[in-house]
C-alpha positions in Angstrom: 94.7 71.0 86.0 91.1 70.2 86.9 88.4 72.0 85.1 87.6 74.2 88.1 91.2 75.3 88.5 92.2 78.9 87.7 95.3 80.4 86.3 96.2 83.0 89.0 98.7 85.8 88.5 100.2 87.4 91.6 101.0 91.1 91.6 103.3 92.5 94.4 106.0 95.0 95.2 109.2 93.3 96.2 111.0 95.2 99.0 114.5 94.2 97.8 113.8 95.8 94.4 113.0 99.2 95.9 115.9 99.0 98.4 118.2 98.4 95.4 116.8 101.5 93.8 117.8 103.6 96.9 114.3 103.7 98.5 114.8 103.9 102.3 114.2 101.1 104.8 111.2 103.0 106.2 109.7 104.1 102.8 109.8 100.5 101.6 108.4 99.0 104.8 105.0 98.0 103.3 106.6 96.0 100.5 106.9 92.2 100.5 109.8 89.8 101.0 110.6 86.9 98.6 109.4 84.6 101.3 106.0 86.1 101.3 105.7 85.8 97.5 106.9 82.2 97.6 104.5 81.3 100.3 101.6 82.7 98.3 102.7 81.0 95.1 103.1 77.6 96.8 99.8 77.9 98.7 97.8 78.8 95.6 99.3 75.8 93.9 98.4 73.6 96.9 94.9 74.8 96.6 94.9 73.3 93.0 95.5 76.4 90.9 98.2 77.5 88.5 100.2 80.3 90.0 102.2 82.8 88.0 104.3 85.7 89.3 103.6 89.0 87.7 105.3 91.6 89.9 104.5 95.3 90.2 102.3 97.7 88.4 104.9 98.5 85.7 105.3 94.7 84.9 101.6 94.2 84.9 101.2 97.1 82.3 103.8 95.4 80.1 102.1 92.0 80.2 98.5 93.4 79.8 99.7 95.4 76.8 101.3 92.2 75.4 97.9 90.5 75.5 98.4 88.3 78.6 95.3 87.6 80.8 94.6 85.6 84.0 91.4 84.0 85.4 92.2 85.8 88.6 94.9 88.1 89.9 95.9 87.8 93.6 96.8 91.3 94.2 99.0 92.5 97.1 100.8 95.4 95.2 100.9 98.5 97.5 102.3 101.0 94.9 104.9 103.6 95.6 103.6 107.2 95.0 100.4 109.1 95.4 97.0 108.8 97.1 95.9 106.3 94.5 98.9 104.0 94.8 97.0 101.0 96.3 94.3 101.5 93.7 96.6 101.4 90.7 96.7 97.6 90.1 92.9 97.2 90.7 92.1 100.0 88.3 94.4 98.4 85.6 92.7 95.1 86.1 89.3 96.6 85.9 90.2 98.4 82.6 91.0 95.0 81.1 88.2 93.0 82.7 90.5 90.8 84.7 89.1 89.7 88.1 91.2 90.1 91.3 91.2 89.6 95.0 90.6 92.3 97.6 89.0 95.7 97.4 88.3 97.8 94.4 89.9 101.2 93.6 87.3 103.3 95.4 87.9 101.4 98.7 91.6 101.4 98.3 91.8 105.2 97.8 89.3 105.9 100.6 91.0 103.7 103.3 94.5 104.9 102.3 93.4 108.5 103.2 92.6 107.9 106.9 90.9 111.3 107.2 88.4 110.7 104.4 87.7 107.2 105.8 86.9 108.6 109.2 84.3 111.0 107.7 82.6 107.9 106.3 82.9 106.0 109.6 81.4 108.9 111.4 78.5 109.3 109.0 77.7 105.6 109.3 77.7 105.9 113.1 80.8 103.7 113.5 82.8 105.1 116.6 86.1 106.7 115.7 88.1 109.3 117.7 87.5 113.0 117.0 90.0 114.3 114.5 91.4 117.2 112.5 93.5 117.2 109.3 96.5 119.5 109.3 97.8 120.3 105.8 100.1 123.1 106.8 101.4 124.6 110.1 98.8 127.4 109.9 96.0 124.9 110.3 97.0 124.5 113.9 95.9 127.9 114.8 92.2 127.0 114.7 92.6 123.6 116.2 90.8 123.2 119.5 91.0 119.7 120.8 91.7 118.4 124.3 95.0 116.8 125.1 96.4 114.1 124.9 96.3 113.9 121.1 97.8 111.5 118.6 99.4 112.5 115.3 100.5 110.5 112.2 100.7 110.8 108.5 97.3 110.6 106.8 98.2 108.0 104.1 100.9 105.7 105.5 100.9 102.2 107.0 103.1 99.8 108.9 103.5 102.4 111.6 105.4 104.8 109.4 105.7 108.2 111.0 104.6 106.9 114.4 107.1 106.9 117.3 107.3 107.8 121.0 106.5 111.4 120.2 103.2 110.6 118.5 101.3 111.0 121.8 101.0 114.7 122.2 100.4 116.5 125.5 101.0 120.2 124.8 100.8 122.9 122.1 104.5 122.9 121.7 104.7 119.1 121.1 101.8 119.4 118.7 103.6 122.1 116.6 106.9 120.2 116.7 105.4 116.8 115.7 103.2 118.2 113.0 106.0 120.2 111.5 108.3 117.2 111.4 105.7 115.0 109.8 104.7 117.5 107.2 108.3 118.0 106.2 109.2 114.2 106.3 106.2 112.8 104.5 105.0 115.7 102.3 101.4 114.9 103.1 98.7 116.1 105.6 98.9 115.0 109.2 95.9 113.3 110.9 95.5 114.6 114.5 93.2 112.5 116.7 91.9 112.4 120.3 94.3 109.8 121.9 92.6 106.5 122.9 94.2 105.2 126.2 92.5 101.8 126.2 93.3 98.3 125.0 94.4 97.9 121.3 93.1 95.1 119.0 93.5 94.1 115.5 90.6 92.1 114.0 91.1 89.8 111.0 88.3 89.6 108.5 87.6 87.3 105.5 84.6 87.6 103.1 82.6 90.3 101.6 79.4 92.1 102.6 77.0 90.0 104.6 79.3 87.0 104.3 82.3 88.9 105.9 83.3 87.3 109.2 86.0 87.6 111.8 88.9 85.1 111.7 90.2 86.3 115.1 90.6 89.2 117.5 94.2 89.8 118.6 95.3 92.1 121.4 98.5 94.0 121.0 100.6 94.4 124.2 103.9 96.2 124.2 106.8 94.7 126.3 109.1 96.7 128.4 111.7 96.7 125.6 109.3 98.5 123.2 109.0 102.1 122.3 106.4 103.1 125.0 102.7 103.9 124.4 102.4 103.3 120.6 102.4 100.5 118.1 105.1 102.3 116.2 107.2 101.7 113.2 110.1 100.3 115.2 107.8 98.2 117.4 106.2 96.6 114.4 109.5 96.0 112.6 111.0 94.4 115.6 107.8 92.8 117.1 109.5 89.6 118.0 111.3 91.3 121.0 109.0 94.2 121.5 105.4 93.0 121.2 103.2 90.2 122.7 100.1 89.1 120.8 97.2 87.3 122.5 94.1 85.9 120.9 91.1 87.3 122.8 87.4 86.5 123.1 86.3 88.6 126.1 83.7 91.3 126.2 86.1 94.0 124.9 87.3 91.8 122.1 83.8 91.0 121.0 82.9 94.7 120.9 86.0 95.3 118.8 85.0 92.6 116.5 81.5 94.0 116.1 82.7 97.6 115.3 85.3 96.2 112.9 82.7 94.2 110.9 80.4 97.3 110.8 83.1 99.4 109.4 84.3 96.7 106.9 80.8 96.2 105.5 80.0 99.9 105.6 82.9 101.0 103.6 82.7 98.1 101.1 85.9 96.1 101.7 86.2 92.7 100.1 87.7 89.2 100.6 90.1 89.8 103.5 92.0 92.3 105.6 92.4 93.8 109.0 90.8 96.4 111.1 92.6 98.1 114.0 90.5 99.1 117.0 91.3 100.8 120.3 89.1 101.5 123.4 88.5 105.1 124.6 88.6 106.3 128.1 85.0 104.9 128.6 85.9 101.5 127.2 84.1 102.1 123.9 85.6 100.3 120.9 86.7 102.9 118.3 88.0 102.3 114.7 91.5 103.5 114.2 91.8 102.4 110.6 91.1 99.7 108.0 93.7 97.8 106.1 92.1 96.2 103.0 95.5 95.1 101.8 96.9 93.5 104.9 100.4 91.9 105.0 100.5 88.2 104.3 103.9 87.1 105.5 103.3 83.8 107.3 104.4 84.0 110.9 105.3 87.7 110.6 102.3 89.7 109.4 99.4 90.3 111.8 96.7 88.8 109.7 98.3 85.4 109.3 99.5 85.4 112.9 96.1 86.0 114.4 94.4 83.5 112.0 96.9 80.8 113.0 96.3 81.5 116.7 92.6 80.9 116.0 93.3 77.6 114.3 93.1 78.9 110.7 96.1 77.8 108.7 97.8 80.0 106.1 96.4 77.7 103.4 92.9 78.0 104.8 93.2 81.8 105.0 94.3 82.1 101.4 91.6 79.7 100.4 89.0 81.8 102.2 90.1 84.9 100.3 90.1 83.2 96.9 86.6 81.7 97.7 85.2 85.1 98.4 86.7 86.6 95.2 85.4 83.8 93.1 81.9 84.2 94.5 82.0 87.9 93.7 83.1 87.2 90.1 80.3 84.7 89.6 77.8 87.4 90.6 79.4 90.2 88.6 78.1 91.3 85.2 79.3 89.2 82.3 82.9 90.0 81.2 83.5 91.5 77.7 85.6 88.8 76.3 86.6 90.9 73.3 88.1 93.4 75.8 89.7 90.6 77.8 91.5 89.2 74.8 92.6 92.5 73.3 96.2 93.5 73.3 
């Protein structure tokens, strides 16, 4: 290795492991395939570093306790349970003073809870649809929002809990959908004003003032798709259900601007995606931020839109690592005694 190279560990949740444990196809949707992990390993090595597979949080705990350390951890571990599941690996690495890619525990917890994130967006003046959080059926009694509405679990991704019934046009539909989601996901339901306009996802690399867009992609549903929503089944079967187009028109630039404002305002780091949709007046609104975006080449939204914009998978991963390295150089000095301790 050259002197500038790093020993980089890779943390992840392998979907096959959880399927083998009996976790359902839907519940394991956010976890990664062997192809994704191999692509990351190969790419990190092509960038001149030493790549080492670690695995999930439990395996990370074992290896940290055994005294193993890395110059950097490339973290894509989603976690399985709780509101802090995406923050678990970053928090463990912080405890041992090991640098890592992507956002810190605070951002991971905040963005996972879409309702709390929307409070922050609203306080910062970032457009986001009006919303209410339903924790139990009785909460619907005081809900006074104009239809149509949109409902989804408050702390899920990959379109989980979203289907053709998520667009709600009556009180009866609202009660039925919220009751079903509360029962199925055992977490609050986010109810929002439905946004009828164009839908974009904005890829971002970098941190703070150096954050920049790596492409704006419009999501268009085909006739074979579940209509009206970028749902779980549409995302899982996107090859036959969804068309993606790189855009650079006025609406796309507005989506890019609001995405970058939200990304910087909430403190996201290194790389990820921001989902944006236009309201009835054509104003770009934040739907949600994904600071731990999928990285399956040719399958996940972020690599797809980057490739469409002339940014190869290798360059994308290189940008993420460069952002993380710059942050580490500017961070307070590491306690080497802690870093070495078992």
